[in-house]
C-alpha positions as CSV (number, residue, x, y, z in Angstrom):
1,M,29.6,-14.8,4.9
2,S,30.6,-12.2,7.6
3,D,29.3,-9.3,5.6
4,V,25.9,-10.9,4.9
5,A,22.9,-9.6,6.9
6,I,20.0,-11.6,5.3
7,Q,20.2,-14.7,3.1
8,A,17.1,-16.3,1.5
9,E,17.6,-19.7,-0.1
10,N,14.7,-21.0,-2.3
11,L,12.0,-19.7,0.0
12,S,8.5,-20.9,-0.8
13,K,5.3,-20.6,1.1
14,Q,2.1,-22.5,0.3
15,Y,-1.4,-21.8,1.7
16,T,-4.5,-23.8,1.5
17,I,-7.7,-22.0,0.5
18,G,-11.3,-23.0,-0.1
19,T,-11.9,-25.0,3.1
20,A,-12.6,-24.0,6.7
21,K,-11.7,-26.1,9.7
22,I,-14.9,-27.7,11.1
23,R,-15.4,-27.2,14.8
24,H,-16.9,-30.1,16.8
25,D,-18.6,-28.8,19.9
26,T,-20.0,-32.2,21.0
27,L,-19.2,-35.8,20.6
28,R,-22.4,-36.2,18.5
29,D,-21.1,-33.6,16.0
30,Q,-17.8,-35.5,15.7
31,L,-19.6,-38.9,15.1
32,M,-21.9,-37.4,12.5
33,D,-19.1,-35.8,10.6
34,G,-17.3,-39.2,10.6
35,L,-20.3,-40.9,9.2
36,T,-20.8,-38.3,6.4
37,S,-17.2,-38.6,5.5
38,L,-17.8,-42.3,4.6
39,F,-20.5,-41.2,2.1
40,R,-18.1,-38.7,0.6
41,R,-15.6,-41.5,0.1
42,N,-18.3,-43.6,-1.6
43,G,-19.0,-41.3,-4.5
44,H,-20.5,-38.2,-3.0
45,A,-18.8,-35.0,-3.8
46,A,-16.3,-33.9,-1.1
47,P,-15.6,-30.2,-0.3
48,T,-12.8,-29.0,-2.6
49,S,-9.7,-27.2,-1.4
50,D,-7.1,-25.4,-3.4
51,T,-3.6,-24.3,-2.7
52,I,-1.7,-21.2,-3.7
53,W,2.0,-20.4,-3.6
54,A,2.4,-17.0,-2.0
55,L,6.2,-17.4,-2.6
56,K,8.0,-19.7,-4.9
57,D,11.8,-20.3,-4.9
58,V,12.8,-16.8,-3.8
59,S,16.6,-16.4,-3.3
60,F,18.7,-13.3,-2.6
61,E,21.4,-11.9,-0.3
62,I,21.5,-8.6,1.4
63,K,24.8,-7.2,2.7
64,Q,25.3,-5.5,6.0
65,G,24.6,-1.8,5.7
66,E,22.6,-2.1,2.5
67,V,19.2,-0.4,2.0
68,V,17.1,-2.6,-0.2
69,G,13.6,-1.9,-1.4
70,I,11.1,-4.6,-2.3
71,I,8.3,-3.7,-4.7
72,G,5.5,-5.5,-6.5
73,R,1.8,-5.4,-7.0
74,N,-0.7,-6.1,-4.3
75,G,-0.7,-9.9,-3.6
76,A,2.7,-10.4,-5.1
77,G,4.1,-12.0,-1.9
78,K,6.0,-9.1,-0.3
79,S,4.3,-9.2,3.1
80,T,4.7,-13.0,3.2
81,L,8.4,-12.7,2.6
82,L,8.8,-10.2,5.4
83,K,6.8,-12.4,7.8
84,I,9.2,-15.3,7.0
85,L,12.3,-13.1,7.5
86,S,10.8,-11.8,10.8
87,R,10.2,-15.4,12.1
88,I,6.4,-14.7,12.2
89,T,5.7,-17.6,9.9
90,E,7.7,-20.6,8.7
91,P,8.4,-21.3,5.0
92,T,7.0,-24.4,3.4
93,T,10.4,-25.0,1.7
94,G,13.7,-23.3,1.7
95,R,15.3,-21.3,4.5
96,A,16.1,-17.8,5.6
97,K,19.1,-16.8,7.6
98,V,19.3,-13.5,9.5
99,Y,22.6,-12.3,11.0
100,G,22.0,-9.7,13.6
101,R,19.4,-8.2,15.9
102,L,16.3,-7.6,13.8
103,A,13.3,-5.2,14.4
104,S,10.3,-5.4,12.1
105,L,7.4,-3.1,11.6
106,L,4.9,-5.0,9.6
107,E,1.5,-4.0,11.0
108,V,0.3,-1.2,13.2
109,G,1.3,-2.0,16.8
110,T,3.3,-5.2,16.0
111,G,4.5,-6.6,19.2
112,F,2.5,-4.3,21.4
113,H,0.4,-5.5,24.4
114,G,-2.9,-3.6,24.5
115,E,-3.1,-3.6,28.3
116,L,0.4,-2.1,28.8
117,T,1.1,1.6,28.5
118,G,3.2,3.2,25.8
119,R,6.1,3.4,28.2
120,E,5.8,-0.2,29.2
121,N,5.6,-1.4,25.6
122,I,8.9,0.5,24.8
123,Y,10.6,-1.6,27.5
124,L,8.9,-4.8,26.4
125,N,10.0,-4.3,22.8
126,G,13.5,-3.4,23.9
127,A,13.7,-6.6,25.9
128,I,12.5,-8.6,22.9
129,L,15.3,-7.1,20.9
130,G,17.7,-8.2,23.6
131,M,18.5,-4.7,24.9
132,R,19.5,-4.0,28.5
133,K,17.3,-1.7,30.6
134,T,20.1,0.9,30.7
135,E,20.2,1.0,26.9
136,I,16.4,1.5,26.8
137,D,16.6,4.2,29.5
138,R,19.2,6.1,27.3
139,K,16.8,6.1,24.3
140,L,13.5,6.6,26.1
141,D,13.2,10.4,25.8
142,E,14.3,10.3,22.2
143,I,11.6,7.7,21.3
144,I,8.8,9.6,23.1
145,A,9.8,12.9,21.5
146,F,9.9,11.3,18.0
147,A,6.5,9.7,18.5
148,E,5.0,13.0,19.7
149,I,2.7,11.3,22.1
150,D,4.3,12.3,25.4
151,R,0.9,13.3,26.9
152,F,-0.3,9.7,26.4
153,I,2.8,7.7,27.1
154,D,1.4,6.3,30.3
155,T,-2.0,5.4,28.8
156,P,-2.7,1.8,27.8
157,V,-2.0,1.5,24.0
158,K,-5.4,-0.2,23.5
159,R,-6.8,3.4,23.7
160,Y,-4.5,4.7,21.1
161,S,-5.7,5.7,17.6
162,S,-4.1,4.0,14.6
163,G,-1.9,7.1,14.0
164,M,-0.6,7.1,17.6
165,Y,0.1,3.3,17.3
166,V,2.2,3.7,14.2
167,R,4.1,6.7,15.6
168,L,5.1,4.8,18.7
169,A,5.7,1.5,16.8
170,F,8.0,3.1,14.3
171,A,9.8,5.2,17.0
172,V,10.5,2.0,19.0
173,A,11.7,0.0,15.9
174,A,14.0,2.8,14.6
175,H,15.5,4.0,17.9
176,L,16.3,0.8,19.8
177,E,19.3,0.3,17.5
178,P,18.5,-2.9,15.7
179,E,21.2,-4.1,13.3
180,I,18.5,-4.9,10.7
181,L,15.3,-2.8,10.3
182,I,12.3,-4.2,8.3
183,V,9.5,-1.8,7.4
184,D,6.4,-2.6,5.5
185,E,3.8,-0.2,3.9
186,V,2.5,0.4,7.4
187,L,3.9,4.0,7.2
188,A,1.0,4.9,4.9
189,V,-1.2,5.0,8.1
190,G,0.5,8.1,9.3
191,D,-0.1,11.6,8.0
192,S,2.2,13.0,5.2
193,A,4.3,15.0,7.7
194,F,5.0,11.9,9.8
195,Q,5.7,9.9,6.7
196,R,8.4,12.3,5.7
197,K,9.8,12.2,9.2
198,C,9.9,8.4,9.1
199,L,11.6,8.4,5.7
200,G,14.2,10.9,7.1
201,K,14.8,8.6,10.1
202,M,15.3,5.6,7.8
203,G,17.8,7.6,5.8
204,S,19.8,8.4,9.0
205,V,19.6,4.7,10.1
206,A,21.0,3.7,6.7
207,K,23.9,6.2,7.1
208,E,24.8,4.7,10.4
209,G,25.6,1.4,8.6
210,R,22.6,-0.6,9.6
211,T,20.7,-2.8,7.2
212,V,17.2,-1.6,6.0
213,L,14.6,-3.7,4.1
214,F,11.9,-1.3,2.9
215,V,8.6,-2.4,1.2
216,S,6.6,0.4,-0.2
217,H,4.4,1.6,-3.2
218,N,6.0,5.0,-2.8
219,M,8.4,4.8,-5.8
220,P,10.1,8.2,-5.2
221,A,10.9,7.1,-1.6
222,V,12.2,3.7,-2.7
223,Q,14.4,5.3,-5.4
224,S,15.8,8.0,-3.0
225,L,16.4,5.6,-0.1
226,C,17.5,2.3,-1.6
227,S,20.7,1.3,-3.2
228,R,19.1,-1.8,-4.7
229,V,15.6,-3.0,-5.4
230,I,14.0,-6.4,-5.6
231,L,10.9,-6.9,-7.8
232,I,8.5,-9.7,-6.8
233,H,5.7,-10.8,-9.1
234,G,3.4,-13.8,-8.6
235,G,5.5,-14.9,-5.6
236,K,8.7,-15.0,-7.6
237,C,11.7,-12.7,-7.6
238,I,11.8,-11.6,-11.2
239,A,14.3,-8.7,-11.0
240,N,17.1,-7.5,-8.6
241,G,19.3,-4.5,-9.2
242,N,19.5,-0.8,-9.9
243,P,16.5,1.1,-8.4
244,H,15.9,3.3,-11.4
245,E,15.9,0.3,-13.9
246,I,13.9,-2.0,-11.7
247,I,11.2,0.6,-10.9
248,H,10.9,1.5,-14.6
249,S,10.6,-2.2,-15.6
250,Y,7.9,-2.6,-12.9
251,L,5.9,0.4,-13.9
252,T,6.0,0.0,-17.7
253,P,3.9,-3.2,-18.1
254,L,1.3,-1.9,-15.6
255,F,-0.1,0.7,-17.9
256,V,-3.3,-0.2,-19.8
257,S,-5.3,1.6,-22.5
258,D,-7.3,4.7,-21.5
259,H,-10.6,3.0,-22.2
260,S,-10.0,-0.3,-20.4
261,S,-12.3,-2.7,-18.6
262,L,-10.9,-3.4,-15.1
263,E,-13.1,-6.4,-14.4
264,D,-10.4,-9.0,-15.1
265,R,-7.7,-7.4,-13.1
266,E,-6.8,-9.6,-10.2
267,D,-4.0,-7.4,-8.7
268,R,-6.4,-5.3,-6.6
269,A,-6.8,-4.7,-2.9
270,G,-9.9,-4.4,-0.8
271,D,-12.7,-6.6,0.4
272,R,-14.3,-6.6,-3.1
273,S,-17.8,-5.9,-1.7
274,A,-17.9,-3.3,-4.5
275,K,-15.8,-3.1,-7.6
276,I,-14.6,-0.6,-10.1
277,V,-15.2,-2.2,-13.5
278,S,-14.2,0.5,-16.0
279,L,-12.2,3.7,-16.3
280,Q,-12.5,6.2,-19.1
281,I,-10.3,9.3,-19.4
282,E,-11.1,12.0,-22.0
283,N,-10.8,15.7,-22.8
284,E,-13.9,17.4,-21.5
285,A,-14.1,19.3,-24.7
286,R,-14.2,15.9,-26.5
287,D,-11.0,16.7,-28.4
288,K,-8.7,13.7,-28.9
289,V,-5.6,15.5,-27.7
290,I,-5.0,16.1,-24.0
291,Q,-2.9,19.2,-23.5
292,S,-1.4,21.0,-20.5
293,T,-4.5,23.3,-20.3
294,T,-7.0,20.5,-20.8
295,C,-9.9,19.9,-18.5
296,L,-10.3,16.1,-17.9
297,K,-13.4,14.1,-17.7
298,I,-12.8,10.9,-15.8
299,T,-15.6,8.3,-15.6
300,L,-15.5,5.3,-13.2
301,G,-17.9,2.4,-13.7
302,Y,-18.7,0.4,-10.6
303,R,-20.7,-2.6,-9.6
304,S,-21.9,-4.1,-6.3
305,D,-24.4,-6.7,-5.1
306,K,-26.5,-4.0,-3.4
307,A,-26.8,-0.3,-3.0
308,I,-23.6,1.3,-1.6
309,M,-23.9,3.1,1.7
310,H,-21.4,5.9,2.4
311,P,-19.5,5.6,-0.9
312,R,-16.1,7.3,-1.4
313,F,-14.3,7.4,-4.7
314,L,-10.6,8.4,-5.2
315,V,-8.7,9.1,-8.4
316,C,-5.0,9.6,-8.0
317,L,-2.8,11.1,-10.7
318,Y,0.9,10.2,-10.8
319,D,3.9,11.0,-13.0
320,Y,4.8,8.0,-15.2
321,H,8.5,8.0,-14.8
322,S,9.1,9.0,-11.2
323,S,5.7,7.8,-9.8
324,A,5.6,11.2,-8.0
325,G,2.1,12.2,-6.9
326,L,0.4,15.0,-8.8
327,Y,-3.3,15.3,-7.9
328,L,-5.9,13.6,-5.8
329,M,-9.6,13.9,-6.6
330,D,-11.6,12.6,-3.6
331,T,-15.4,12.6,-3.2
332,E,-14.9,12.9,0.6
333,A,-14.0,16.6,0.0
334,A,-17.6,17.1,-1.3
335,D,-20.1,17.9,1.5
336,D,-23.1,17.0,-0.6
337,F,-21.9,13.7,-2.2
338,P,-24.8,11.2,-1.8
339,E,-24.9,8.9,1.3
340,I,-26.2,6.1,-0.9
341,I,-25.8,5.3,-4.6
342,P,-27.3,2.5,-6.8
343,Q,-25.6,-0.9,-6.8
344,E,-24.4,-0.4,-10.4
345,G,-23.6,2.7,-12.4
346,S,-20.9,5.3,-12.9
347,V,-19.5,8.5,-11.5
348,T,-17.7,11.2,-13.3
349,C,-15.1,13.7,-12.2
350,V,-14.6,16.8,-14.3
351,T,-11.4,18.8,-13.5
352,G,-10.4,22.3,-14.2
353,P,-7.3,23.0,-16.4
354,L,-4.6,20.5,-15.6
355,N,-1.7,23.1,-15.6
356,L,0.7,20.2,-15.9
357,T,3.9,20.0,-17.9
358,P,3.9,17.6,-20.9
359,G,4.5,14.0,-20.2
360,R,2.8,10.7,-19.4
361,C,0.7,10.2,-16.3
362,T,-0.9,7.2,-14.7
363,V,-4.0,6.9,-12.7
364,N,-4.8,4.8,-9.5
365,V,-8.5,4.4,-8.5
366,A,-10.1,3.4,-5.3
367,L,-13.6,2.8,-3.9
368,F,-14.5,2.8,-0.2
369,R,-17.8,1.5,1.2
370,G,-18.9,2.6,4.7
371,G,-15.3,3.7,5.5
372,L,-13.8,0.3,4.5
373,L,-11.7,-0.2,1.4
374,A,-13.7,-2.1,-1.1
375,D,-11.5,-1.9,-4.2
376,H,-8.1,-0.3,-5.1
377,V,-6.4,-0.7,-8.5
378,E,-3.0,0.6,-9.2
379,C,-2.1,1.8,-12.7
380,A,-5.7,1.5,-13.8
381,G,-5.1,3.8,-16.8
382,N,-2.8,6.4,-18.3
383,L,-2.7,9.5,-20.4
384,D,-0.2,11.5,-22.4
385,I,-0.2,15.2,-21.9
386,E,1.0,17.3,-24.8
387,S,2.3,20.9,-24.7
388,A,0.0,23.8,-25.2
389,M,0.4,27.6,-25.6
390,V,-0.1,29.3,-22.2
391,P,-0.5,33.1,-22.0
392,H,2.7,34.9,-20.9
393,L,4.8,31.8,-21.3
394,R,6.8,31.1,-24.4
395,R,6.7,27.4,-23.6
396,I,5.9,25.1,-20.7
397,P,9.1,23.7,-19.1
398,N,9.8,20.0,-18.9
399,R,8.3,18.1,-16.0
400,E,10.5,17.9,-12.9
401,R,8.7,18.8,-9.7
402,V,5.1,19.7,-10.0
403,T,3.0,21.4,-7.4
404,G,-0.3,23.1,-7.8
405,I,-4.0,22.9,-7.1
406,I,-6.7,21.8,-9.5
407,N,-10.5,22.4,-9.3
408,Y,-12.8,19.5,-9.9
409,K,-16.4,18.4,-9.4
410,W,-18.1,14.9,-9.1
411,Q,-21.3,13.8,-10.7
412,I,-23.5,10.7,-10.2
413,N,-24.5,9.7,-13.7
414,E,-27.7,8.0,-12.6
415,S,-29.0,11.3,-11.3
416,P,-28.9,13.8,-14.1
417,G,-28.3,17.3,-13.1
418,V,-27.1,16.3,-9.6
419,S,-23.5,17.3,-9.3
420,V,-21.2,17.7,-6.3
421,G,-19.9,21.2,-5.6
422,D,-16.6,22.4,-6.9
423,R,-13.6,21.4,-4.8
424,Q,-9.8,21.7,-5.1
425,A,-7.4,18.7,-5.5
426,L,-4.3,19.2,-3.5
427,P,-1.0,18.1,-5.0
428,L,0.3,14.8,-3.9
429,G,3.9,15.0,-2.6
430,E,4.0,11.2,-2.1
431,N,2.1,8.2,-3.3
432,V,-1.3,7.6,-1.8
433,N,-2.1,4.0,-0.7
434,P,-5.7,3.9,0.5
435,K,-6.2,2.0,3.7
């Protein structure tokens, strides 16, 4: 057992849903509730409650110095597992053993006190980790330099932006020399340059022999960083092993037909105040074949209970095998996209020539409402790109690393003739996880 860093034994976590705790502000309220409960027991319908198992009998071991990725759909139980390992919540059954000093970064500003300055929070977090003041002093300048917030280090963190929060939170977690580092998808809050910086730091932490547990939807990052991957689905650990094999087995069943209804998909994120209900991908020229030079026509059907104020649609194109990001089409890039759209309808994005090498792609879709994520569906559709003759090229090479820019425009289908001006989709170097 001396080389084990984390051991999970039949971990399960159950939550009760469907009821809210009744607050009794006065003695009269309490008495009346007691009387009504008698009627409920005498044949009247009582409020129903339901339970769900966020985790069910999850077991695994992680050795010291291992870098292990945890992947799975939204709602699979990944965050619940990390909260149990971090001692934030207790399991319903089973137990988790952690051998060593652990630092976790599960949410922006985890463990920060809003009234304290950035500098004071560094010392607070170090003390929580069991570090001496002299150890923190030795790392202080390095932490501040990494976070790139030296001008604001003596400002209360309640005044920090989410980006500043995550910079400092990660810098503290990674530099105060924990023996075990747990990182959730919170890194998606930072910009792409900072994300690359964090991934590089986690790589150096792993090379120092420390244990890293990494949860992410960024499959290329998981594959490059991790020596092993655990796949969680429906609260259960269904696969554990080689990163390439596990990632491939995770991605393969997620693909659906190109003309699919998304209404029945439950593995979606967002507050569901609006919903993407259909996705259609076709060649703009109405040819059946999609080739390297094809212009795509992507139509998203949506539904809401009322008109949508300040809508924002995203379509993200990824490589099937590596999950590397290819293109992002975003209505926010269009200055004249409507501020309000009907409660039900569809929007269409028409691209310029793809200029992509042959191979299979998958599509993620998202809808924001008033700046808040309403709906996000991973692997909502897929398409196969076939080779085409391109002037001055004998053939298009196999897909390896793709970079480029694609033109596109958006159109609201309920307003014929009203289209959003041409924009360019920048290539995605990493997965996009709308927040």
